[in-house]
N, CA, C and O atoms as a CHARMM CRD file, in Angstrom:
* protein
*
  264
    1    1 MET  N    130.55400 160.94300 285.14500 PROA 1      0.00000
    2    1 MET  CA   130.33900 159.91800 285.69000 PROA 1      0.00000
    3    1 MET  C    130.82900 159.86800 287.59400 PROA 1      0.00000
    4    1 MET  O    131.69500 160.50400 288.19400 PROA 1      0.00000
    5    2 ALA  N    129.94100 158.94000 288.03000 PROA 2      0.00000
    6    2 ALA  CA   130.09900 158.81200 289.25100 PROA 2      0.00000
    7    2 ALA  C    131.04300 158.22000 289.90300 PROA 2      0.00000
    8    2 ALA  O    131.36300 157.20300 289.28900 PROA 2      0.00000
    9    3 GLY  N    131.65500 158.36100 290.86300 PROA 3      0.00000
   10    3 GLY  CA   132.99300 157.80900 291.55600 PROA 3      0.00000
   11    3 GLY  C    132.44100 156.76100 292.27600 PROA 3      0.00000
   12    3 GLY  O    131.23900 156.62600 292.50400 PROA 3      0.00000
   13    4 PHE  N    133.44300 155.93200 292.67400 PROA 4      0.00000
   14    4 PHE  CA   133.41300 154.64200 293.23900 PROA 4      0.00000
   15    4 PHE  C    132.90100 154.82400 294.56800 PROA 4      0.00000
   16    4 PHE  O    132.17900 153.91800 294.98500 PROA 4      0.00000
   17    5 LYS  N    133.19300 156.11700 295.56000 PROA 5      0.00000
   18    5 LYS  CA   132.52500 156.28100 296.73900 PROA 5      0.00000
   19    5 LYS  C    131.16700 156.69700 296.54800 PROA 5      0.00000
   20    5 LYS  O    130.32300 156.34400 297.37200 PROA 5      0.00000
   21    6 GLU  N    130.87000 157.36200 295.62100 PROA 6      0.00000
   22    6 GLU  CA   129.39400 158.01600 295.44400 PROA 6      0.00000
   23    6 GLU  C    128.43800 156.70500 295.09300 PROA 6      0.00000
   24    6 GLU  O    127.37000 156.49800 295.66900 PROA 6      0.00000
   25    7 ILE  N    128.87900 156.02300 294.26400 PROA 7      0.00000
   26    7 ILE  CA   128.27600 154.33000 293.68300 PROA 7      0.00000
   27    7 ILE  C    127.91800 153.68300 295.30200 PROA 7      0.00000
   28    7 ILE  O    126.80100 153.50200 295.78700 PROA 7      0.00000
   29    8 ARG  N    129.09400 153.44800 295.84900 PROA 8      0.00000
   30    8 ARG  CA   128.84800 152.57400 297.53800 PROA 8      0.00000
   31    8 ARG  C    128.12900 153.25200 298.31900 PROA 8      0.00000
   32    8 ARG  O    127.37800 152.65400 299.08900 PROA 8      0.00000
   33    9 SER  N    128.18300 154.64900 298.31100 PROA 9      0.00000
   34    9 SER  CA   127.36500 155.40100 299.11400 PROA 9      0.00000
   35    9 SER  C    125.82400 155.34300 298.62000 PROA 9      0.00000
   36    9 SER  O    124.96800 155.56700 299.47600 PROA 9      0.00000
   37   10 ASN  N    125.48300 155.10600 297.52600 PROA 10     0.00000
   38   10 ASN  CA   123.85700 155.01100 297.01500 PROA 10     0.00000
   39   10 ASN  C    123.57200 153.55500 297.47800 PROA 10     0.00000
   40   10 ASN  O    122.46100 153.15700 297.83000 PROA 10     0.00000
   41   11 ILE  N    124.67700 152.82400 297.43800 PROA 11     0.00000
   42   11 ILE  CA   124.28500 151.10400 297.58100 PROA 11     0.00000
   43   11 ILE  C    123.81700 150.95100 298.75200 PROA 11     0.00000
   44   11 ILE  O    122.78200 150.32400 298.97600 PROA 11     0.00000
   45   12 GLU  N    124.72900 151.66800 299.88500 PROA 12     0.00000
   46   12 GLU  CA   124.50600 151.16600 301.44500 PROA 12     0.00000
   47   12 GLU  C    123.35200 152.35500 302.19700 PROA 12     0.00000
   48   12 GLU  O    123.25600 152.57700 303.40400 PROA 12     0.00000
   49   13 LEU  N    122.64300 152.93000 301.21100 PROA 13     0.00000
   50   13 LEU  CA   121.82600 153.86700 301.64000 PROA 13     0.00000
   51   13 LEU  C    120.31400 153.16400 301.39800 PROA 13     0.00000
   52   13 LEU  O    119.36300 153.16300 302.17900 PROA 13     0.00000
   53   14 PHE  N    120.42600 152.44200 299.77700 PROA 14     0.00000
   54   14 PHE  CA   119.75500 151.59700 299.51700 PROA 14     0.00000
   55   14 PHE  C    119.12600 150.65100 300.47000 PROA 14     0.00000
   56   14 PHE  O    117.94900 150.50800 300.80100 PROA 14     0.00000
   57   15 PHE  N    120.27500 150.00700 300.84500 PROA 15     0.00000
   58   15 PHE  CA   120.14300 148.62200 301.90700 PROA 15     0.00000
   59   15 PHE  C    119.60700 149.40500 303.12400 PROA 15     0.00000
   60   15 PHE  O    118.52500 149.05500 303.59600 PROA 15     0.00000
   61   16 ASN  N    120.17500 150.27500 303.58100 PROA 16     0.00000
   62   16 ASN  CA   119.50100 150.97800 305.13500 PROA 16     0.00000
   63   16 ASN  C    118.23300 151.19300 304.96400 PROA 16     0.00000
   64   16 ASN  O    117.35200 151.01900 305.80600 PROA 16     0.00000
   65   17 VAL  N    118.09100 151.63300 303.70700 PROA 17     0.00000
   66   17 VAL  CA   116.17200 151.80700 303.82200 PROA 17     0.00000
   67   17 VAL  C    115.51900 150.54100 303.64800 PROA 17     0.00000
   68   17 VAL  O    114.39500 150.33500 304.10700 PROA 17     0.00000
   69   18 ALA  N    116.30400 149.50900 302.87300 PROA 18     0.00000
   70   18 ALA  CA   115.40200 148.33000 302.78800 PROA 18     0.00000
   71   18 ALA  C    115.42500 147.55800 304.13000 PROA 18     0.00000
   72   18 ALA  O    114.39700 146.93700 304.40000 PROA 18     0.00000
   73   19 LYS  N    116.52100 147.50800 305.06600 PROA 19     0.00000
   74   19 LYS  CA   116.51100 147.12300 306.53400 PROA 19     0.00000
   75   19 LYS  C    115.80300 147.76700 307.43900 PROA 19     0.00000
   76   19 LYS  O    115.30600 147.12700 308.36500 PROA 19     0.00000
   77   20 ASN  N    115.62600 149.15400 307.33600 PROA 20     0.00000
   78   20 ASN  CA   114.79000 149.80900 307.92800 PROA 20     0.00000
   79   20 ASN  C    113.43000 150.17700 308.06300 PROA 20     0.00000
   80   20 ASN  O    112.76100 150.48700 309.04900 PROA 20     0.00000
   81   21 CYS  N    113.07700 150.04300 306.46100 PROA 21     0.00000
   82   21 CYS  CA   111.56700 150.29600 306.04000 PROA 21     0.00000
   83   21 CYS  C    110.97800 149.39800 305.71900 PROA 21     0.00000
   84   21 CYS  O    109.77300 149.50500 305.94400 PROA 21     0.00000
   85   22 VAL  N    111.39300 148.20000 305.11400 PROA 22     0.00000
   86   22 VAL  CA   110.75500 147.16200 304.36400 PROA 22     0.00000
   87   22 VAL  C    111.23400 145.96300 305.06200 PROA 22     0.00000
   88   22 VAL  O    111.11400 144.85400 304.54200 PROA 22     0.00000
   89   23 ARG  N    111.82400 146.15000 306.33100 PROA 23     0.00000
   90   23 ARG  CA   112.14100 144.84400 307.37600 PROA 23     0.00000
   91   23 ARG  C    112.99000 143.74500 306.30700 PROA 23     0.00000
   92   23 ARG  O    112.62800 142.57500 306.18700 PROA 23     0.00000
   93   24 LEU  N    114.11900 144.30200 305.59400 PROA 24     0.00000
   94   24 LEU  CA   114.71800 143.12600 305.11600 PROA 24     0.00000
   95   24 LEU  C    115.73500 142.29100 306.05900 PROA 24     0.00000
   96   24 LEU  O    116.11000 141.12400 305.94800 PROA 24     0.00000
   97   25 ASN  N    116.03400 143.20800 306.95700 PROA 25     0.00000
   98   25 ASN  CA   116.70200 142.50400 308.09500 PROA 25     0.00000
   99   25 ASN  C    116.10800 141.28500 308.76900 PROA 25     0.00000
  100   25 ASN  O    116.83200 140.51100 309.39500 PROA 25     0.00000
  101   26 LYS  N    114.70900 141.08600 308.64400 PROA 26     0.00000
  102   26 LYS  CA   113.87900 140.15500 309.56900 PROA 26     0.00000
  103   26 LYS  C    113.98600 139.07300 308.47300 PROA 26     0.00000
  104   26 LYS  O    112.97000 138.41600 308.70100 PROA 26     0.00000
  105   27 VAL  N    114.67200 138.41400 307.29000 PROA 27     0.00000
  106   27 VAL  CA   114.75300 137.33200 306.71800 PROA 27     0.00000
  107   27 VAL  C    115.16400 136.02300 307.41800 PROA 27     0.00000
  108   27 VAL  O    116.32500 135.64500 307.57100 PROA 27     0.00000
  109   28 HSD  N    114.20800 135.47500 307.76500 PROA 28     0.00000
  110   28 HSD  CA   114.65300 133.97400 308.65200 PROA 28     0.00000
  111   28 HSD  C    113.44300 133.09100 307.89600 PROA 28     0.00000
  112   28 HSD  O    112.35900 132.93200 308.45700 PROA 28     0.00000
  113   29 GLN  N    113.67900 132.62900 306.80400 PROA 29     0.00000
  114   29 GLN  CA   112.88300 131.82000 306.18900 PROA 29     0.00000
  115   29 GLN  C    113.76000 130.61500 306.01100 PROA 29     0.00000
  116   29 GLN  O    114.89000 130.75200 306.47900 PROA 29     0.00000
  117   30 PHE  N    113.43300 129.21700 305.31700 PROA 30     0.00000
  118   30 PHE  CA   114.29600 128.11100 305.59300 PROA 30     0.00000
  119   30 PHE  C    114.50700 128.04700 304.18000 PROA 30     0.00000
  120   30 PHE  O    115.72500 127.86500 304.17000 PROA 30     0.00000
  121   31 THR  N    114.13100 128.07300 302.89700 PROA 31     0.00000
  122   31 THR  CA   114.28600 127.42300 301.85000 PROA 31     0.00000
  123   31 THR  C    114.75500 128.67500 300.99200 PROA 31     0.00000
  124   31 THR  O    114.38100 129.80500 301.30600 PROA 31     0.00000
  125   32 LYS  N    115.59400 128.44500 299.89100 PROA 32     0.00000
  126   32 LYS  CA   116.51600 129.19900 298.88500 PROA 32     0.00000
  127   32 LYS  C    115.00900 130.46100 298.51800 PROA 32     0.00000
  128   32 LYS  O    114.95500 131.67600 298.70800 PROA 32     0.00000
  129   33 GLU  N    114.13000 129.64300 298.03300 PROA 33     0.00000
  130   33 GLU  CA   113.18200 129.86000 297.13300 PROA 33     0.00000
  131   33 GLU  C    112.64600 131.21000 297.75500 PROA 33     0.00000
  132   33 GLU  O    112.75100 132.39900 297.45500 PROA 33     0.00000
  133   34 SER  N    112.02200 130.48900 298.75900 PROA 34     0.00000
  134   34 SER  CA   111.33800 131.62800 299.81400 PROA 34     0.00000
  135   34 SER  C    112.01800 132.90100 300.29100 PROA 34     0.00000
  136   34 SER  O    111.33100 133.92100 300.33300 PROA 34     0.00000
  137   35 ILE  N    113.30300 132.95000 300.65900 PROA 35     0.00000
  138   35 ILE  CA   114.19500 133.83300 300.90000 PROA 35     0.00000
  139   35 ILE  C    114.42900 135.01200 299.18400 PROA 35     0.00000
  140   35 ILE  O    114.82700 136.16400 299.01100 PROA 35     0.00000
  141   36 LEU  N    114.10100 134.29400 298.58000 PROA 36     0.00000
  142   36 LEU  CA   114.51000 135.01300 297.13600 PROA 36     0.00000
  143   36 LEU  C    113.27700 135.51400 296.69400 PROA 36     0.00000
  144   36 LEU  O    113.46400 136.33500 295.79600 PROA 36     0.00000
  145   37 LYS  N    111.72500 135.30000 297.04400 PROA 37     0.00000
  146   37 LYS  CA   110.81800 135.86900 296.87200 PROA 37     0.00000
  147   37 LYS  C    110.88300 137.13500 297.95700 PROA 37     0.00000
  148   37 LYS  O    110.78100 138.29900 297.56900 PROA 37     0.00000
  149   38 LYS  N    111.02600 136.85200 299.06800 PROA 38     0.00000
  150   38 LYS  CA   111.18300 137.79100 300.01200 PROA 38     0.00000
  151   38 LYS  C    112.18100 138.99600 299.39600 PROA 38     0.00000
  152   38 LYS  O    111.81500 140.14300 299.13800 PROA 38     0.00000
  153   39 VAL  N    113.41900 138.49600 299.24100 PROA 39     0.00000
  154   39 VAL  CA   114.20900 139.82200 298.73000 PROA 39     0.00000
  155   39 VAL  C    113.86800 140.67300 297.70500 PROA 39     0.00000
  156   39 VAL  O    113.99500 141.89700 297.74600 PROA 39     0.00000
  157   40 ILE  N    113.32600 139.86600 296.55400 PROA 40     0.00000
  158   40 ILE  CA   112.80000 140.36200 295.28200 PROA 40     0.00000
  159   40 ILE  C    111.81700 141.51400 295.63500 PROA 40     0.00000
  160   40 ILE  O    111.99300 142.64500 295.18100 PROA 40     0.00000
  161   41 ARG  N    110.70700 141.18100 296.51000 PROA 41     0.00000
  162   41 ARG  CA   109.86500 141.94200 296.93200 PROA 41     0.00000
  163   41 ARG  C    110.21100 143.07300 297.49400 PROA 41     0.00000
  164   41 ARG  O    109.68600 144.13200 297.14800 PROA 41     0.00000
  165   42 ALA  N    111.21900 142.99600 298.51400 PROA 42     0.00000
  166   42 ALA  CA   111.81400 144.21100 299.29200 PROA 42     0.00000
  167   42 ALA  C    112.49000 145.08300 298.67100 PROA 42     0.00000
  168   42 ALA  O    112.38800 146.28400 298.92100 PROA 42     0.00000
  169   43 PHE  N    113.34800 144.55100 297.69000 PROA 43     0.00000
  170   43 PHE  CA   113.88900 145.50000 296.77800 PROA 43     0.00000
  171   43 PHE  C    112.80500 146.47600 295.89700 PROA 43     0.00000
  172   43 PHE  O    112.84400 147.70300 295.98800 PROA 43     0.00000
  173   44 HSD  N    112.02500 145.89900 295.20300 PROA 44     0.00000
  174   44 HSD  CA   111.02300 146.35300 294.49900 PROA 44     0.00000
  175   44 HSD  C    110.21400 147.72100 295.36700 PROA 44     0.00000
  176   44 HSD  O    110.08800 148.89400 295.01600 PROA 44     0.00000
  177   45 LEU  N    109.80900 147.10400 296.45900 PROA 45     0.00000
  178   45 LEU  CA   109.13100 147.90400 297.69200 PROA 45     0.00000
  179   45 LEU  C    110.41700 148.88200 297.77900 PROA 45     0.00000
  180   45 LEU  O    110.05700 149.81400 297.06100 PROA 45     0.00000
  181   46 THR  N    111.41300 149.12600 298.14000 PROA 46     0.00000
  182   46 THR  CA   112.38900 149.97500 298.56000 PROA 46     0.00000
  183   46 THR  C    112.65300 151.08000 297.28800 PROA 46     0.00000
  184   46 THR  O    112.88300 152.28600 297.37400 PROA 46     0.00000
  185   47 SER  N    112.53800 150.23900 296.10200 PROA 47     0.00000
  186   47 SER  CA   112.90900 151.42100 295.02700 PROA 47     0.00000
  187   47 SER  C    111.45100 152.45400 294.93300 PROA 47     0.00000
  188   47 SER  O    111.48900 153.66400 294.71200 PROA 47     0.00000
  189   48 GLU  N    110.48900 151.82900 295.10600 PROA 48     0.00000
  190   48 GLU  CA   109.12500 152.51100 295.05800 PROA 48     0.00000
  191   48 GLU  C    109.03000 153.44300 296.00700 PROA 48     0.00000
  192   48 GLU  O    108.58000 154.56300 295.76600 PROA 48     0.00000
  193   49 LEU  N    109.43200 153.08100 297.14000 PROA 49     0.00000
  194   49 LEU  CA   109.61100 153.57900 298.66900 PROA 49     0.00000
  195   49 LEU  C    110.29300 154.96700 298.08300 PROA 49     0.00000
  196   49 LEU  O    109.63300 156.00500 298.04800 PROA 49     0.00000
  197   50 ILE  N    111.92000 154.89800 297.54100 PROA 50     0.00000
  198   50 ILE  CA   112.65000 156.06800 297.66800 PROA 50     0.00000
  199   50 ILE  C    112.03600 156.89300 296.65300 PROA 50     0.00000
  200   50 ILE  O    111.98500 158.10600 296.85700 PROA 50     0.00000
  201   51 ARG  N    111.49600 156.33800 295.43500 PROA 51     0.00000
  202   51 ARG  CA   111.04300 157.13600 294.27100 PROA 51     0.00000
  203   51 ARG  C    109.82900 157.96900 294.88800 PROA 51     0.00000
  204   51 ARG  O    109.66500 159.13100 294.51500 PROA 51     0.00000
  205   52 THR  N    108.93600 157.36000 295.87500 PROA 52     0.00000
  206   52 THR  CA   107.64800 158.23500 296.42500 PROA 52     0.00000
  207   52 THR  C    108.38000 159.16600 297.35700 PROA 52     0.00000
  208   52 THR  O    107.87800 160.26500 297.59400 PROA 52     0.00000
  209   53 ALA  N    109.66700 158.77300 297.97100 PROA 53     0.00000
  210   53 ALA  CA   109.92900 159.86700 299.35600 PROA 53     0.00000
  211   53 ALA  C    110.45900 161.00200 298.37100 PROA 53     0.00000
  212   53 ALA  O    110.37100 162.14400 298.82300 PROA 53     0.00000
  213   54 LYS  N    110.94700 160.87400 297.21000 PROA 54     0.00000
  214   54 LYS  CA   111.60200 162.19600 296.54100 PROA 54     0.00000
  215   54 LYS  C    110.71500 163.24300 295.97200 PROA 54     0.00000
  216   54 LYS  O    110.93700 164.42000 295.68800 PROA 54     0.00000
  217   55 LEU  N    109.31400 162.26800 295.85100 PROA 55     0.00000
  218   55 LEU  CA   108.40300 163.25300 295.36400 PROA 55     0.00000
  219   55 LEU  C    107.77900 164.33600 296.48600 PROA 55     0.00000
  220   55 LEU  O    107.27600 165.42400 296.20300 PROA 55     0.00000
  221   56 PHE  N    107.92200 163.81900 297.70600 PROA 56     0.00000
  222   56 PHE  CA   107.55500 164.63200 298.78200 PROA 56     0.00000
  223   56 PHE  C    109.30600 165.13300 299.65300 PROA 56     0.00000
  224   56 PHE  O    109.55900 165.23200 300.85400 PROA 56     0.00000
  225   57 TYR  N    110.06600 165.31500 298.62600 PROA 57     0.00000
  226   57 TYR  CA   111.07300 165.99600 299.28400 PROA 57     0.00000
  227   57 TYR  C    111.54000 165.29800 300.08700 PROA 57     0.00000
  228   57 TYR  O    112.39000 166.01300 300.61700 PROA 57     0.00000
  229   58 ILE  N    111.56600 164.24700 300.60600 PROA 58     0.00000
  230   58 ILE  CA   112.28800 163.44000 301.61100 PROA 58     0.00000
  231   58 ILE  C    113.54100 162.80400 301.02100 PROA 58     0.00000
  232   58 ILE  O    113.60100 162.10300 300.01100 PROA 58     0.00000
  233   59 GLY  N    114.33600 163.10100 301.67200 PROA 59     0.00000
  234   59 GLY  CA   115.87000 162.94700 301.37600 PROA 59     0.00000
  235   59 GLY  C    115.99500 161.17000 301.65200 PROA 59     0.00000
  236   59 GLY  O    115.40400 160.62600 302.58500 PROA 59     0.00000
  237   60 VAL  N    116.88100 160.41000 300.64600 PROA 60     0.00000
  238   60 VAL  CA   117.27900 159.08000 300.66900 PROA 60     0.00000
  239   60 VAL  C    117.86400 158.69200 302.29100 PROA 60     0.00000
  240   60 VAL  O    117.44500 157.81100 303.04000 PROA 60     0.00000
  241   61 ARG  N    118.82300 159.54900 302.49100 PROA 61     0.00000
  242   61 ARG  CA   119.57900 159.39300 303.53600 PROA 61     0.00000
  243   61 ARG  C    118.76200 159.83500 305.07500 PROA 61     0.00000
  244   61 ARG  O    119.10200 159.43800 306.18900 PROA 61     0.00000
  245   62 GLU  N    117.63600 160.73800 304.76500 PROA 62     0.00000
  246   62 GLU  CA   116.58400 160.85200 305.88300 PROA 62     0.00000
  247   62 GLU  C    116.07200 159.35200 306.05200 PROA 62     0.00000
  248   62 GLU  O    116.34100 158.64900 307.02700 PROA 62     0.00000
  249   63 LEU  N    115.35300 158.99100 305.04200 PROA 63     0.00000
  250   63 LEU  CA   114.55700 158.00900 305.01900 PROA 63     0.00000
  251   63 LEU  C    115.47200 156.75900 305.48000 PROA 63     0.00000
  252   63 LEU  O    114.78800 155.84300 305.93800 PROA 63     0.00000
  253   64 ALA  N    116.73900 156.53400 305.46600 PROA 64     0.00000
  254   64 ALA  CA   117.36300 155.21300 305.35900 PROA 64     0.00000
  255   64 ALA  C    117.58800 155.29900 307.03500 PROA 64     0.00000
  256   64 ALA  O    117.86600 154.23000 307.57900 PROA 64     0.00000
  257   65 GLU  N    117.48900 156.47200 307.86500 PROA 65     0.00000
  258   65 GLU  CA   117.61600 156.48000 309.45800 PROA 65     0.00000
  259   65 GLU  C    116.30500 156.61000 310.18700 PROA 65     0.00000
  260   65 GLU  O    116.28300 157.04800 311.33700 PROA 65     0.00000
  261   66 MET  N    115.16600 156.22600 309.52700 PROA 66     0.00000
  262   66 MET  CA   113.84700 156.04600 309.97900 PROA 66     0.00000
  263   66 MET  C    113.90900 154.61800 310.53400 PROA 66     0.00000
  264   66 MET  O    112.90600 154.10400 311.02900 PROA 66     0.00000
């Protein structure tokens, strides 16, 4: 079972990929519903981006720094 630090590190990497590659840091919407839709799309795209990057032997940490 993964330790707390490993889990936290993976979560931080996921959010860094979301911010840097899917522009999650650009959420400037006014309604809760529009923010929710944008975040759900960003999380799905981030998951797919990480999965695809692994197919091309690109590390998640490397992806997070792009």
